[in-house]
DSSP file (Angstrom, degrees, kcal/mol; ACC not computed):
  #  RESIDUE AA STRUCTURE BP1 BP2  ACC     N-H-->O    O-->H-N    N-H-->O    O-->H-N    TCO  KAPPA ALPHA  PHI   PSI    X-CA   Y-CA   Z-CA
    1    1 A M              0   0    0      0, 0.0    86,-1.8     0, 0.0     2,-0.4   0.000 360.0 360.0 360.0 161.4    0.0    0.0    0.0
    2    2 A I  E     -A   86   0A   0     84,-0.2     2,-0.5    50,-0.2    84,-0.2  -0.998 360.0-161.5-139.4 141.0    1.1    3.6   -0.4
    3    3 A N  E     -A   85   0A   0     82,-3.0    82,-2.3    -2,-0.4     3,-0.2  -0.990   4.5-175.6-121.7 124.0    0.2    6.8    1.4
    4    4 A V        +     0   0    0     -2,-0.5     4,-0.2    80,-0.2    80,-0.1  -0.326  33.6 136.5-115.2  49.1    0.9   10.1   -0.4
    5    5 A K        +     0   0    0      2,-0.1    -1,-0.2    80,-0.0     2,-0.2   0.622  59.2  72.6 -73.7 -10.9   -0.1   12.6    2.2
    6    6 A Y  S    S-     0   0    0     77,-0.6     2,-0.4    -3,-0.2    79,-0.1  -0.468 106.2 -74.2 -94.5 172.0    3.0   14.6    1.5
    7    7 A S        +     0   0    0     -2,-0.2    76,-0.8    75,-0.0     2,-0.3  -0.537  66.2 166.2 -68.8 122.8    3.7   16.8   -1.5
    8    8 A V  E     -B   82   0A   0     -2,-0.4     2,-0.5    74,-0.2    74,-0.2  -0.892  38.5-126.3-135.7 163.8    4.4   14.5   -4.5
    9    9 A L  E     -B   81   0A   0     72,-2.7    71,-2.7    -2,-0.3    72,-1.3  -0.971  34.2-171.2-110.7 124.8    4.6   14.6   -8.3
   10   10 A E  E     -B   79   0A   0     -2,-0.5     2,-0.6    69,-0.2    69,-0.2  -0.874  23.7-149.5-119.4 149.2    2.5   12.0  -10.0
   11   11 A D  E     +B   78   0A   0     67,-2.9    67,-2.5    -2,-0.3     3,-0.4  -0.954  16.9 178.1-112.7 107.5    2.1   10.7  -13.5
   12   12 A G  E     +     0   0A   0     -2,-0.6    65,-0.1    65,-0.2    -1,-0.1   0.199  68.1  69.1 -94.5  15.7   -1.5    9.7  -14.0
   13   13 A D  E     +     0   0A   0     65,-0.1     2,-0.6    62,-0.1    -1,-0.2  -0.221  60.5 136.6-129.3  42.7   -1.2    8.7  -17.6
   14   14 A V  E     -B   76   0A   0     62,-1.7    62,-2.8    -3,-0.4    23,-0.1  -0.833  46.1-137.2 -98.2 119.1    1.0    5.6  -17.5
   15   15 A N  E     -B   75   0A   0     -2,-0.6    23,-2.8    21,-0.5     2,-0.4  -0.396  11.4-153.8 -73.6 148.0   -0.2    2.8  -19.8
   16   16 A V        -     0   0    0     58,-1.8     2,-0.6    21,-0.2    23,-0.1  -0.937  22.8-114.7-118.0 148.5   -0.3   -0.9  -18.8
   17   17 A N    >   -     0   0    0     21,-0.5     3,-1.1    -2,-0.4    57,-0.0  -0.714  15.7-156.2 -85.3 117.8    0.0   -3.8  -21.2
   18   18 A G  T 3  S+     0   0    0     -2,-0.6    -1,-0.1     1,-0.3    50,-0.0   0.704  94.2  53.3 -66.4 -19.6   -3.2   -5.8  -21.2
   19   19 A L  T 3  S+     0   0    0      2,-0.0    -1,-0.3    -3,-0.0     2,-0.2   0.574  87.5 101.9 -90.6 -10.8   -1.3   -8.8  -22.5
   20   20 A S    <   -     0   0    0     -3,-1.1    -4,-0.0     1,-0.1    19,-0.0  -0.495  53.8-163.3 -76.6 141.9    1.2   -8.7  -19.7
   21   21 A T        +     0   0    0     -2,-0.2    -1,-0.1     2,-0.1    36,-0.1   0.298  50.8 122.8-102.9   6.8    0.9  -11.2  -16.8
   22   22 A S        -     0   0    0      1,-0.1     2,-0.5    34,-0.1    -2,-0.0  -0.389  59.4-127.6 -71.5 148.5    3.2   -9.2  -14.6
   23   23 A N        -     0   0    0     33,-0.1     2,-0.5    -2,-0.1    33,-0.3  -0.836  18.9-169.1-103.3 130.8    1.9   -8.0  -11.2
   24   24 A I  B     -K   55   0B   0     31,-3.0    31,-3.0    -2,-0.5     2,-0.3  -0.979  10.8-161.5-116.7 121.3    2.1   -4.4  -10.0
   25   25 A Y    >   -     0   0    0     -2,-0.5     3,-2.8    29,-0.2    26,-0.3  -0.772  34.7 -91.2-102.3 147.5    1.2   -3.9   -6.4
   26   26 A E  T 3  S+     0   0    0     -2,-0.3    26,-0.2     1,-0.3    28,-0.1  -0.357 117.2  18.7 -55.5 123.7    0.2   -0.6   -4.9
   27   27 A G  T 3  S+     0   0    0     24,-3.0    -1,-0.3     1,-0.3    25,-0.1   0.367  96.5 127.9  94.1  -3.8    3.5    1.0   -3.6
   28   28 A S    <   -     0   0    0     -3,-2.8    23,-2.8    23,-0.1    -1,-0.3  -0.592  64.8-103.1 -89.6 150.2    5.8   -1.2   -5.8
   29   29 A P  E     -C   50   0A   0      0, 0.0    12,-1.4     0, 0.0     2,-0.3  -0.423  40.5-174.7 -70.2 140.7    8.5    0.2   -8.0
   30   30 A V  E     -CD  49  40A   0     19,-2.6    18,-2.7    10,-0.2    19,-1.4  -0.932  11.1-162.9-131.7 157.6    7.8    0.3  -11.8
   31   31 A Y  E     - D   0  39A   0      8,-2.5     8,-2.4    -2,-0.3     2,-0.6  -0.865  28.4-109.3-128.9 167.7    9.8    1.2  -14.9
   32   32 A L  E     - D   0  38A   0     -2,-0.3     6,-0.2    14,-0.3    14,-0.1  -0.889  32.6-144.4-101.3 124.1    8.7    2.0  -18.4
   33   33 A D    >   -     0   0    0      4,-2.7     3,-2.2    -2,-0.6    -1,-0.0  -0.108  39.7 -82.0 -76.8-177.6    9.5   -0.7  -21.0
   34   34 A A  T 3  S+     0   0    0      1,-0.3    -1,-0.1     2,-0.1    -2,-0.0   0.748 132.7  49.9 -59.9 -25.0   10.5    0.0  -24.6
   35   35 A S  T 3  S-     0   0    0      2,-0.1    -1,-0.3     0, 0.0    -2,-0.0   0.442 121.2-106.2 -92.4  -0.6    6.9    0.5  -25.6
   36   36 A G  S <  S+     0   0    0     -3,-2.2   -21,-0.5     1,-0.3     2,-0.3   0.560  73.4 140.3  88.2   8.7    6.2    2.9  -22.7
   37   37 A Y        -     0   0    0    -23,-0.1    -4,-2.7     1,-0.1     2,-0.3  -0.636  57.0-113.7 -85.5 143.0    4.2    0.4  -20.6
   38   38 A A  E     +D   32   0A   0    -23,-2.8   -21,-0.5    -2,-0.3    -6,-0.2  -0.589  43.5 171.2 -72.9 133.4    4.6    0.3  -16.8
   39   39 A E  E     -D   31   0A   0     -8,-2.4    -8,-2.5    -2,-0.3     3,-0.1  -0.962  41.2 -88.1-138.9 154.6    6.2   -3.0  -15.7
   40   40 A P  E     -D   30   0A   0      0, 0.0   -10,-0.2     0, 0.0     2,-0.1  -0.364  56.9 -99.2 -61.0 144.6    7.6   -4.2  -12.3
   41   41 A V        -     0   0    0    -12,-1.4    79,-0.3    79,-0.1     2,-0.2  -0.411  40.8-172.6 -70.6 138.5   11.2   -3.3  -11.9
   42   42 A T    >   -     0   0    0      1,-0.1     3,-0.9    -2,-0.1    76,-0.2  -0.728  42.9 -60.5-117.8 174.1   13.9   -5.9  -12.6
   43   43 A T  T 3  S+     0   0    0     -2,-0.2    -1,-0.1     1,-0.2    74,-0.1  -0.227 116.0  12.9 -57.9 141.0   17.6   -5.7  -12.0
   44   44 A N  T 3  S+     0   0    0     72,-0.2     2,-0.4     1,-0.2    -1,-0.2   0.772  95.3 113.5  66.0  32.8   19.6   -3.0  -13.8
   45   45 A V  S <  S-     0   0    0     -3,-0.9    -1,-0.2   -14,-0.0     2,-0.2  -0.977  71.1-105.8-125.9 148.4   16.7   -0.9  -15.0
   46   46 A G        -     0   0    0     -2,-0.4     2,-0.5   -14,-0.1   -14,-0.3  -0.474  32.1-121.4 -72.2 139.1   15.9    2.6  -13.8
   47   47 A V        -     0   0    0     85,-0.3   -16,-0.2    87,-0.3     3,-0.1  -0.684  20.0-169.0 -81.8 126.6   12.9    3.1  -11.5
   48   48 A Y        -     0   0    0    -18,-2.7     2,-0.3    -2,-0.5   -17,-0.2   0.878  57.7 -74.1 -79.8 -41.0   10.3    5.4  -12.9
   49   49 A G  E     -C   30   0A   0    -19,-1.4   -19,-2.6   -21,-0.0     2,-0.5  -0.978  55.5 -58.9 171.4-167.2    8.4    5.6   -9.6
   50   50 A L  E     -CE  29  79A   0     29,-2.3    29,-3.0    -2,-0.3   -22,-0.1  -0.902  51.0-115.0-108.7 131.9    6.0    3.8   -7.3
   51   51 A S  E     - E   0  78A   0    -23,-2.8   -24,-3.0    -2,-0.5    27,-0.2  -0.365  17.8-161.8 -64.7 138.6    2.6    2.6   -8.4
   52   52 A K  S    S+     0   0    0     25,-3.1     2,-0.3   -26,-0.2   -50,-0.2   0.574  72.4  39.8 -96.9 -12.2   -0.3    4.2   -6.7
   53   53 A I  S    S-     0   0    0     24,-0.5     2,-0.2   -28,-0.1   -26,-0.1  -0.906  85.9-100.2-134.7 164.5   -2.8    1.6   -7.7
   54   54 A D        +     0   0    0     -2,-0.3     7,-2.0   -29,-0.1     8,-0.5  -0.579  31.7 166.1 -84.3 142.2   -3.0   -2.2   -8.0
   55   55 A R  B     +KL  24  60B   0    -31,-3.0   -31,-3.0    -2,-0.2     5,-0.3  -0.596  44.2 104.8-148.4  83.2   -2.8   -4.2  -11.2
   56   56 A N  S    S-     0   0    0      3,-2.3   -33,-0.1   -33,-0.3   -34,-0.1  -0.793  85.9 -75.4-149.4-173.6   -2.3   -7.8  -10.1
   57   57 A Q  S    S+     0   0    0     -2,-0.2     3,-0.1     1,-0.2   -34,-0.0   0.637 126.4  43.6 -70.9 -13.2   -3.9  -11.2   -9.7
   58   58 A Y  S    S+     0   0    0      1,-0.3     2,-0.3    35,-0.0    -1,-0.2   0.792 128.2   6.6 -98.9 -35.3   -5.9  -10.0   -6.6
   59   59 A R        -     0   0    0     32,-0.0    -3,-2.3     5,-0.0     2,-0.4  -0.971  56.6-175.1-152.8 130.9   -7.1   -6.6   -7.7
   60   60 A D  B  >  +L   55   0B   0     -2,-0.3     4,-1.7    -5,-0.3    -5,-0.2  -0.855  10.1 169.3-133.7  99.1   -6.8   -4.8  -11.0
   61   61 A Y  T  4 S+     0   0    0     -7,-2.0    12,-0.4    -2,-0.4    13,-0.2   0.567  77.8  60.9 -84.7  -9.0   -8.1   -1.2  -11.1
   62   62 A S  T  4 S+     0   0    0     -8,-0.5    12,-2.2    10,-0.2    13,-0.2   0.811 124.5  12.7 -86.0 -30.0   -6.6   -0.5  -14.6
   63   63 A Y  T  4 S-     0   0    0     10,-0.1     8,-1.5     1,-0.1     7,-0.6   0.599 115.6 -90.5-119.4 -18.8   -8.7   -3.2  -16.4
   64   64 A G     <  -     0   0    0     -4,-1.7    -1,-0.1     6,-0.2    -2,-0.1  -0.118  27.0-106.1 113.7 144.8  -11.4   -4.3  -14.0
   65   65 A D  S    S+     0   0    0      1,-0.1     3,-0.1    -2,-0.1    -1,-0.1   0.928 108.0  30.6 -71.5 -46.8  -11.5   -7.0  -11.4
   66   66 A A  S    S+     0   0    0      1,-0.2     2,-0.4    -6,-0.1    -1,-0.1   0.953 124.7  21.4 -85.8 -52.0  -13.8   -9.6  -13.0
   67   67 A L  S >  S-     0   0    0     -4,-0.1     3,-2.5     4,-0.0     4,-0.3  -0.971  83.0-110.8-125.0 130.0  -13.3   -9.4  -16.7
   68   68 A A  T 3  S+     0   0    0     -2,-0.4    -4,-0.1     1,-0.3    -3,-0.1  -0.358 106.7  12.3 -57.3 127.4  -10.3   -7.9  -18.5
   69   69 A G  T 3  S+     0   0    0     -6,-0.6    -1,-0.3     2,-0.3    -5,-0.2   0.512  87.3 125.5  83.7   4.7  -11.4   -4.7  -20.2
   70   70 A A  S <  S-     0   0    0     -3,-2.5     2,-0.3    -7,-0.6    -6,-0.2   0.875  86.0 -28.0 -65.4 -36.3  -14.7   -4.6  -18.4
   71   71 A Y  S    S+     0   0    0     -8,-1.5    -2,-0.3    -4,-0.3    -1,-0.2  -0.945  90.2  87.3-161.6 177.3  -13.9   -1.1  -17.2
   72   72 A G  S    S-     0   0    0     -2,-0.3   -10,-0.2     1,-0.1    -9,-0.1  -0.176  72.3 -93.9 104.9 162.0  -10.9    1.1  -16.4
   73   73 A S        -     0   0    0    -12,-0.4   -10,-0.1     2,-0.3    -1,-0.1   0.544  47.2-123.0 -90.1  -9.6   -8.6    3.4  -18.2
   74   74 A R  S    S+     0   0    0    -12,-2.2   -58,-1.8     1,-0.3     2,-0.3   0.786  82.6 100.9  64.0  29.2   -5.9    0.8  -18.9
   75   75 A K  E     -B   15   0A   0    -60,-0.2     2,-0.3   -13,-0.2    -1,-0.3  -0.939  57.7-153.2-136.9 158.1   -3.6    3.2  -17.1
   76   76 A I  E     -B   14   0A   0    -62,-2.8   -62,-1.7    -2,-0.3     2,-0.4  -0.897  20.7-119.2-126.0 162.5   -2.1    3.5  -13.7
   77   77 A T  E     -     0   0A   0     -2,-0.3   -25,-3.1   -64,-0.1   -24,-0.5  -0.868  27.6-163.8 -99.8 135.2   -0.9    6.4  -11.6
   78   78 A V  E     -BE  11  51A   0    -67,-2.5   -67,-2.9    -2,-0.4     2,-0.6  -0.979  16.8-138.3-123.7 128.3    2.8    6.5  -10.7
   79   79 A V  E     +BE  10  50A   0    -29,-3.0   -29,-2.3    -2,-0.4   -69,-0.2  -0.764  27.1 173.4 -81.8 119.5    4.4    8.6   -7.9
   80   80 A V  E     +     0   0A   0    -71,-2.7     2,-0.3    -2,-0.6   -70,-0.2   0.594  59.0  12.8-107.7 -13.9    7.6    9.9   -9.5
   81   81 A D  E    S+B    9   0A   0    -72,-1.3   -72,-2.7    74,-0.1    -1,-0.3  -0.982  89.9  50.3-159.7 150.5    8.9   12.3   -6.9
   82   82 A G  E    S-BF   8 154A   0     72,-1.0    72,-3.4    -2,-0.3     2,-0.5  -0.799  84.3 -45.4 122.9-162.5    8.2   13.4   -3.3
   83   83 A I  E     + F   0 153A   0    -76,-0.8   -77,-0.6    -2,-0.3     2,-0.3  -0.951  56.4 172.8-115.5 127.4    7.8   11.7    0.1
   84   84 A V  E     - F   0 152A   0     68,-2.6    68,-2.8    -2,-0.5     2,-0.5  -0.898  26.3-138.7-130.7 158.5    5.6    8.6    0.4
   85   85 A Q  E     -AF   3 151A   0    -82,-2.3   -82,-3.0    -2,-0.3     2,-0.3  -0.979  24.6-172.7-114.5 131.8    4.8    6.1    3.1
   86   86 A I  E     +AF   2 150A   0     64,-2.9    64,-2.7    -2,-0.5   -84,-0.2  -0.916   9.8 166.1-124.5 153.7    4.6    2.4    2.0
   87   87 A Y        -     0   0    0    -86,-1.8    62,-0.1    -2,-0.3    61,-0.1  -0.968  46.0 -67.6-156.6 162.3    3.5   -0.7    3.9
   88   88 A P        -     0   0    0      0, 0.0     2,-0.3     0, 0.0    14,-0.2  -0.127  48.3-125.1 -56.8 150.7    2.5   -4.3    3.0
   89   89 A S  E     -M  101   0C   0     12,-2.2    12,-2.9   -88,-0.1     2,-0.4  -0.758  18.9-157.3 -95.8 143.7   -0.6   -4.9    1.0
   90   90 A F  E     -M  100   0C   0     -2,-0.3     2,-0.4    10,-0.2    10,-0.2  -0.978   4.7-166.7-122.2 136.3   -3.3   -7.3    2.2
   91   91 A Y  E     -M   99   0C   0      8,-2.6     8,-2.9    -2,-0.4     2,-0.3  -0.986  17.7-132.3-125.4 127.8   -5.9   -8.9   -0.1
   92   92 A E        -     0   0    0     -2,-0.4     2,-0.4     6,-0.2     6,-0.1  -0.585  15.7-155.0 -80.2 137.7   -9.0  -10.7    1.2
   93   93 A Q        -     0   0    0      3,-0.5     3,-0.5    -2,-0.3     5,-0.1  -0.932  13.2-138.1-111.7 137.3   -9.8  -14.1   -0.2
   94   94 A T  S    S+     0   0    0     -2,-0.4    -1,-0.1     1,-0.2     4,-0.1   0.947  98.7  10.7 -60.1 -53.7  -13.4  -15.4   -0.1
   95   95 A D  S    S+     0   0    0      2,-0.1     2,-0.3     0, 0.0    -1,-0.2   0.010 125.0  56.4-118.0  28.0  -12.7  -18.9    1.0
   96   96 A A  S    S-     0   0    0     -3,-0.5    -3,-0.5     1,-0.0     3,-0.1  -0.903  92.2 -69.5-148.6 174.0   -9.1  -18.8    2.0
   97   97 A A        -     0   0    0     -2,-0.3    -2,-0.1     1,-0.1    -3,-0.1  -0.333  61.4 -93.3 -66.7 150.8   -6.7  -16.9    4.3
   98   98 A D        -     0   0    0     -6,-0.1     2,-0.4     1,-0.1    -6,-0.2  -0.290  39.3-125.1 -62.0 151.1   -5.9  -13.3    3.5
   99   99 A I  E     -M   91   0C   0     -8,-2.9    -8,-2.6    -3,-0.1     2,-0.5  -0.862  18.4-159.8-103.0 132.1   -2.8  -12.7    1.3
  100  100 A K  E     -M   90   0C   0     -2,-0.4     2,-0.6   -10,-0.2   -10,-0.2  -0.956   2.9-165.9-111.4 128.5    0.0  -10.4    2.5
  101  101 A V  E     -M   89   0C   0    -12,-2.9   -12,-2.2    -2,-0.5     2,-0.3  -0.950   9.9-151.0-116.0 112.3    2.4   -8.9   -0.1
  102  102 A D        -     0   0    0     -2,-0.6     3,-0.0   -14,-0.2    -2,-0.0  -0.623   5.2-159.0 -80.8 139.2    5.6   -7.4    1.3
  103  103 A L  S    S+     0   0    0     -2,-0.3    19,-2.9    18,-0.1     2,-0.3   0.590  72.3  33.5 -92.3 -13.0    7.1   -4.6   -0.8
  104  104 A W  B     -g  122   0A   0     17,-0.3     2,-0.3     2,-0.1    19,-0.2  -0.891  60.6-152.9-138.7 167.5   10.6   -4.8    0.7
  105  105 A T        +     0   0    0     17,-2.3    19,-0.4    -2,-0.3     2,-0.1  -0.990  58.1  21.5-140.2 147.1   13.0   -7.3    2.1
  106  106 A G  S    S-     0   0    0     -2,-0.3     2,-0.3    17,-0.1    -2,-0.1  -0.403  89.7 -59.2  93.2-172.7   15.8   -6.9    4.7
  107  107 A S        -     0   0    0     -2,-0.1     2,-0.3    17,-0.1    17,-0.3  -0.757  45.0-154.6-112.4 159.8   16.3   -4.2    7.3
  108  108 A F        -     0   0    0     -2,-0.3     2,-0.3    34,-0.2    -2,-0.0  -0.943   5.9-162.0-135.3 151.6   16.6   -0.5    6.9
  109  109 A N    >   -     0   0    0     -2,-0.3     3,-1.7    31,-0.1    29,-0.2  -0.833  46.0 -72.3-122.9 165.4   18.2    2.5    8.8
  110  110 A Y  T 3  S+     0   0    0     -2,-0.3    29,-0.2     1,-0.2    30,-0.1  -0.345 118.0  11.1 -56.6 137.1   17.5    6.2    8.5
  111  111 A Y  T 3  S+     0   0    0     27,-3.3    -1,-0.2     1,-0.2     2,-0.1   0.530  85.8 151.6  69.8  11.6   18.9    7.7    5.3
  112  112 A D    <   -     0   0    0     -3,-1.7    26,-2.7    26,-0.2     2,-0.3  -0.488  48.4-121.7 -63.7 139.4   19.7    4.3    3.6
  113  113 A E  E     -H  137   0A   0     12,-0.4    12,-3.0    24,-0.2     2,-0.4  -0.671  31.1-149.3 -78.4 141.5   19.5    4.5   -0.2
  114  114 A V  E     +HI 136 124A   0     22,-2.4    21,-2.4    -2,-0.3    22,-1.1  -0.888  25.2 156.4-118.3 147.1   16.9    2.1   -1.5
  115  115 A G  E     - I   0 123A   0      8,-2.4     8,-2.0    -2,-0.4     2,-0.4  -0.600  37.4 -87.8-142.2-156.9   16.7    0.2   -4.8
  116  116 A V  E     - I   0 122A   0     14,-0.3   -72,-0.2     6,-0.2     6,-0.2  -0.970  21.2-141.8-133.5 140.3   15.1   -2.9   -6.1
  117  117 A T    >   -     0   0    0      4,-2.6     3,-1.8    -2,-0.4     4,-0.1  -0.410  41.2 -97.8 -86.5 172.2   16.0   -6.6   -6.3
  118  118 A N  T 3  S+     0   0    0      1,-0.3    -1,-0.1   -76,-0.2   -75,-0.0   0.773 124.1  62.0 -61.9 -26.1   15.2   -8.8   -9.3
  119  119 A G  T 3  S-     0   0    0      2,-0.1    -1,-0.3   -77,-0.1     3,-0.1   0.234 120.6-108.2 -84.9  15.9   12.1  -10.0   -7.4
  120  120 A N  S <  S+     0   0    0     -3,-1.8     2,-0.4   -79,-0.3    -2,-0.1   0.822  74.6 139.6  61.6  34.9   10.7   -6.5   -7.4
  121  121 A K        -     0   0    0     -4,-0.1    -4,-2.6   -93,-0.1     2,-0.3  -0.891  56.7-117.7-106.7 140.5   11.4   -6.1   -3.6
  122  122 A I  E     +gI 104 116A   0    -19,-2.9   -17,-2.3    -2,-0.4     2,-0.3  -0.599  42.0 175.8 -75.6 133.6   12.7   -2.8   -2.2
  123  123 A V  E     - I   0 115A   0     -8,-2.0    -8,-2.4    -2,-0.3     2,-0.4  -0.915  38.3 -97.5-135.7 160.7   16.1   -3.3   -0.6
  124  124 A E  E     - I   0 114A   0    -19,-0.4     2,-0.6    -2,-0.3   -10,-0.2  -0.679  41.2-139.2 -75.4 131.2   18.8   -1.2    1.1
  125  125 A I        -     0   0    0    -12,-3.0     2,-0.5    -2,-0.4   -12,-0.4  -0.854  16.0-165.2-100.2 119.5   21.5   -0.5   -1.5
  126  126 A G    >   -     0   0    0     -2,-0.6     3,-1.4     3,-0.2     5,-0.1  -0.910  54.8 -43.2-105.6 123.9   25.0   -0.7   -0.3
  127  127 A G  T 3  S-     0   0    0     -2,-0.5    -2,-0.0     1,-0.2     0, 0.0  -0.345 117.6 -23.5  62.9-134.7   27.8    0.8   -2.4
  128  128 A A  T >  S+     0   0    0      2,-0.1     3,-2.0    -2,-0.1     2,-0.4   0.516 100.3 119.1 -91.2  -6.2   27.5    0.0   -6.1
  129  129 A V  T <  S-     0   0    0     -3,-1.4    -3,-0.2     1,-0.3     0, 0.0  -0.465  96.3  -8.4 -65.9 119.0   25.4   -3.1   -5.7
  130  130 A G  T >  S+     0   0    0     -2,-0.4     3,-1.9    -5,-0.1   -14,-0.3   0.691  87.4 148.2  70.1  19.0   22.1   -2.5   -7.5
  131  131 A A  G X   +     0   0    0     -3,-2.0     3,-1.2     1,-0.3    -2,-0.1   0.769  61.4  67.1 -60.0 -26.1   23.0    1.2   -8.1
  132  132 A D  G 3  S+     0   0    0     -4,-0.3   -85,-0.3     1,-0.2    -1,-0.3   0.766 102.3  47.2 -64.8 -24.0   21.1    1.2  -11.3
  133  133 A T  G <  S+     0   0    0     -3,-1.9    -1,-0.2   -87,-0.2    -2,-0.2   0.347  77.2 131.5-101.9   7.0   17.8    0.8   -9.4
  134  134 A V    <   +     0   0    0     -3,-1.2   -87,-0.3    -4,-0.2   -19,-0.3  -0.376  17.0 156.4 -61.6 131.9   18.3    3.4   -6.7
  135  135 A F        -     0   0    0    -21,-2.4    20,-2.7     1,-0.3     2,-0.3   0.426  53.2 -12.8-137.4  -3.0   15.2    5.6   -6.4
  136  136 A G  E     -HJ 114 154A   0    -22,-1.1   -22,-2.4    18,-0.3     2,-0.3  -0.980  56.6-100.2-176.4-172.5   15.1    7.1   -3.0
  137  137 A R  E     -HJ 113 153A   0     16,-1.9    16,-2.9    -2,-0.3     2,-0.5  -0.988  34.9-112.6-135.9 140.7   16.2    7.4    0.6
  138  138 A V  E     + J   0 152A   0    -26,-2.7   -27,-3.3    -2,-0.3    14,-0.3  -0.616  30.2 174.3 -76.1 122.2   14.6    6.1    3.8
  139  139 A L  E    S+     0   0A   0     12,-3.0    13,-0.2    -2,-0.5    -1,-0.2   0.716  80.2  12.7 -95.7 -28.9   13.3    8.9    6.1
  140  140 A Q  E    S- J   0 151A   0     11,-1.7    11,-2.4   -31,-0.1    -1,-0.3  -0.889  79.4-140.3-147.7 116.5   11.7    6.5    8.6
  141  141 A P        -     0   0    0      0, 0.0     2,-0.2     0, 0.0     8,-0.2  -0.355  34.2 -94.6 -72.7 156.9   12.5    2.8    8.6
  142  142 A P        +     0   0    0      0, 0.0     2,-0.3     0, 0.0   -34,-0.2  -0.527  54.1 165.7 -71.8 134.7    9.7    0.3    9.3
  143  143 A T      > -     0   0    0      6,-0.3     5,-2.7    -2,-0.2     6,-0.3  -0.905  50.9-110.4-139.5 168.0    9.4   -0.7   12.9
  144  144 A V  T > 5S+     0   0    0     -2,-0.3     3,-1.4     1,-0.2    -1,-0.1   0.895 117.5  58.3 -64.4 -39.6    6.9   -2.5   15.1
  145  145 A A  T 3 5S+     0   0    0      1,-0.3    -1,-0.2     2,-0.1     0, 0.0   0.828 109.1  42.4 -62.6 -33.9    6.3    0.8   16.9
  146  146 A N  T > 5S-     0   0    0     -5,-0.1     3,-0.6     3,-0.1    -1,-0.3   0.259 119.8-105.0 -99.3  14.3    5.2    2.6   13.7
  147  147 A G  T < 5 -     0   0    0     -3,-1.4    -3,-0.2     1,-0.2    -2,-0.1   0.679  67.8 -64.5  77.8  17.7    3.1   -0.3   12.4
  148  148 A G  T 3 <S+     0   0    0     -5,-2.7     2,-0.4     1,-0.3    -1,-0.2   0.726  91.5 148.6  78.6  21.2    5.6   -1.4    9.8
  149  149 A V    <   -     0   0    0     -3,-0.6     2,-0.5    -6,-0.3    -6,-0.3  -0.749  31.5-158.5 -91.2 134.2    5.3    1.8    7.7
  150  150 A M  E     -F   86   0A   0    -64,-2.7   -64,-2.9    -2,-0.4     2,-0.5  -0.956   4.1-151.8-112.7 130.7    8.4    2.9    5.8
  151  151 A T  E     -FJ  85 140A   0    -11,-2.4   -12,-3.0    -2,-0.5   -11,-1.7  -0.893  18.6-175.8-102.6 127.2    8.7    6.6    4.7
  152  152 A I  E     -FJ  84 138A   0    -68,-2.8   -68,-2.6    -2,-0.5     2,-0.7  -0.958  24.1-143.8-126.1 137.7   10.8    7.2    1.6
  153  153 A Q  E     -FJ  83 137A   0    -16,-2.9   -16,-1.9    -2,-0.4   -70,-0.2  -0.913  27.7-145.4 -96.4 116.3   11.9   10.3   -0.2
  154  154 A L  E      FJ  82 136A   0    -72,-3.4   -72,-1.0    -2,-0.7   -18,-0.3  -0.555 360.0 360.0 -81.5 144.6   11.8    9.6   -3.9
  155  155 A Y              0   0    0    -20,-2.7   -19,-0.2    -2,-0.2    -1,-0.1   0.300 360.0 360.0-150.4 360.0   14.4   11.1   -6.3
């Protein structure tokens, strides 16, 4: 999930590929592929920003939940600059346990630079490792006391 209560710059006109099976979770990093479609970040690509809406197997606000193309703009909104708070996403299942999707892996300290692993998880970037995917700095690391919320300054 993502909270944009601070001043941010958003791009609300980012296309998604209807034929793609990749999952974009609210608050997850995305890049623009060669055709200009938003895709989950993989190693060694520049991060465009963090998705503000879901487009995944649990919830798809760009195409519609039930039937592909039933409604929706076929676009997502991406936060490209500013300060955001992110936290894990939870999806309710009708006849099964709720699903939790973590947006990051590892531990964080104040002012750590963050980037992305190949599994589209946000990580602390040390030195040159993963430097191509650096997109921000931790202003408040996730803790039990703050409910597992991480505050990031995007750049």
